[in-house]
Structures are given as structure tokens and as C-alpha cells.
C-alpha positions, 0 to 999 in steps of 0.5 A: 929188254932182258932175256927170259927163260922162254927165249932159250928154246927159241935160241935152240930152234933158231940155231938148228934151223940155221945150221940145216939151212946152211949145211947138209952135214949132220955132224956140223948140225950137232956141233952148232947145236952143242955150242949153242947150248953152251952159250945159252948156259953161260949167257947173262939173262939181263942182256937182250935176246939179240945179244945171244942171236949175234953169238949164234950167227957168228958161230954159224958163219965160222962153222960153215965158212959162209959169210952170209948164209941167208943171202939166197933167202934175202934175195928171194924176200927182196924179189917177193916184195919188189913184185908187190911194190907197184900194187901196194904203192897204188894202194897207199896213194889212193887211200883216204889217209896215205900216211896211215896206210903206209904205216900199216903196210910197213908193219905188215912187212915185218912178217918177213923174219927168218929168225922167228919163222924159218919157212916163209912163202908168198901167201904168208906175205899176202896174208900179212898185208890183208891182216894189216888192212884189217888191224885197228891202230889208234888214230891219236898215236898214228897222228903223233908219229905223223907230227913227230915226222913233220917236226923232226929235221934229222930222222933215223929209220932203223931197218930190220929185214931184207924184203921188209925194207921195200915195205918201209919204202912205202912209208918213207915215200910219205915222209920228207926223204931228205931228212931221213937216214936209213940205217942197216946192219954193218954185217950179215946176220940172219936176214937183216938188211945190209947195204947190199939189200938197199942197193938191190931194192933201189932205196939208196936212190931215195934216202941217205943210207948208213950202216950201224957197224954191227952184226947184232940182229937188233941195235945194241949201242955199245956194239955199234960204230962211234959214227952211228952212236953219235947220229943216234944221240944227235937225231931228232927222231928214231923210227925202229922196225921189228922185234930185235930193235924193240928188244935192244932199244926199249930202255933207251932215253930217246923218243923212239917209235917202234913199229912191230909185229908181235911174233912171239909170246915174250914180246907180246907179254912185254908190250902188252898185246896179243901174239900176231898183233901189229903195234906201234910203241912209243918210248918217250924220254923223261917219264917213268917206265910203265913196262912189265919189268925193271923200271927206270926213271927216264922212259915211258911207253905208249902202246897202240894195239888192235881193238878198242881205240878205233881204226885209222 
């Protein structure tokens, strides 16, 4: 997905919010903001938004001398999610369709995103859970995901944020864990999950874990390690969480299920849904793209959003 003009104010907001979160020095805030404006003026708009996100947060880390400025926020997110986990696990196991319920909750966890919303509290997370249970998802596409998981022998599950990975655990527990590799970022960026978060939440005891060798808040393949790129090409199925992964992978010639909460108008417009909707987007190989921007002959997109198709 390309970057749009509407993305630029978001870059500026994110840079200033991040600078204020990492330091109380107004001189530093101004420096980071000015450097971000220079980067935005020079960036190629045919690159996805996370390309710019990487630049901003590298600048933040260099300017502040802090390797992981969001570490405290990530620890708090993990704690909030772990406190909710027993209740949510019970909710999944006692539901009429545990897999579909786990899918809903995994998408609900995508609300824990400090790149899109710099202030988040327990009430926001609980509201996202309530909304997830009311959202309508197309039963046919939920079943497509179910069947794809059953058939795949090598599944890559691309994680998004700290805290959110606890919600991902609810879905992974409804899948063949021995066939899944959970993928996290290779280095700190915003509140994206790293190995440290996986260990803190205990997911490393459930599935194999690898990092992608990159500090992009998404998955730009050319920035990832050769090891990860080989696994990405060789795997049978990719499940990708969050907007960053959608923005960076929705043109790849792979069978990918994106589990996303559309948190900005640019993403909502690109997918074809309403802001705030929980969506499943399937990108298939071998068919033409029906997206709203430049088409390519080897990809297609099936969209599942709230509303008309009935509830799971």
C-alpha cells in the first residue's frame, strides 16, 4: 500500500507524541519534529506508511538515547491483557464457536496500538472487547480461515503489538500450535511486540517464536532477515495482525489473512470498510487485485466487514 497525503499529519502527530513521551525537553521535541518534517518532505509516496514510521522511531531512539522508549507502555499493555486473559479464555471455551470467538477477540486486541492512539486505558480495551462480540463477521470467510489453518502444515502468525499478543494467544490456542511460528519484530519500534514481550506473556511456551530481523512497524520484506524471508516464502499460510502488516504486505503474492481493526480513514478507505470496524481481509495469489489503487495481476482481496453478511 502506498502512502497518501492524509498520512502526513499522522506522521507529525506520532513524532511529537513520541518525543513528549520519551523526554520532557522542549528543545528535543522541536528537533525531532523538524527532522520529521524534513523526512516527510523527502519520502517517496510509493512506499508504505511504516517505511516512514521506521525513520521516525529510529530518529527518536537516536535523539533520546533510549533503545526502547515504549518499554513501560508495553509492560503495562501486557499486564492489562494478562489480567483479562483468564476471563477471555473462559469466554472462548464456553462459546458456541470457540474459533470464531477467538478470531473476534484477536482482532479486538488490535486496539492496543500507541502508533494510532497515544493514550489508552483499561476502559478502551474492555470497550473493544464488547464491540468485538457485537461485530458481524462473514461466516464463510471465518470458515475459510478455519479450513486454511486445518490444511496448512507451516503457519506464520505475524504479531503486531505488545498486549495484543495475549489476545492472539486465544486464537493460537484454537489452532494446531505445533504448526505455528509466531513472528515478532527484530528490534523495538513503537509498542510492537518483541521477544521480550513474548517471554513476558508466556507465549514462548506455546509456540515456536522467531523475529523478522527488522524494526519496521510492519513487514517490509526487503528490510527483514534472509531467514525470515525464506520462511515467509516457504510457509503454507500467513496470518498477519494489524494495520502495519496490512500496509506493507497487501500487495504480496501470497495467501494471507489480515486480521485488522481499521483505525484510520486511509486504511478504512483502502479496505472498503468503516473506521473502527473489525475486518478480515484475505489476499489471494493468482487473481487480479480489486483494490482501490494500482492493480497488479497476481493478487486479489476478499473483504469481510461488519453488517450485511450475517454473524458468526
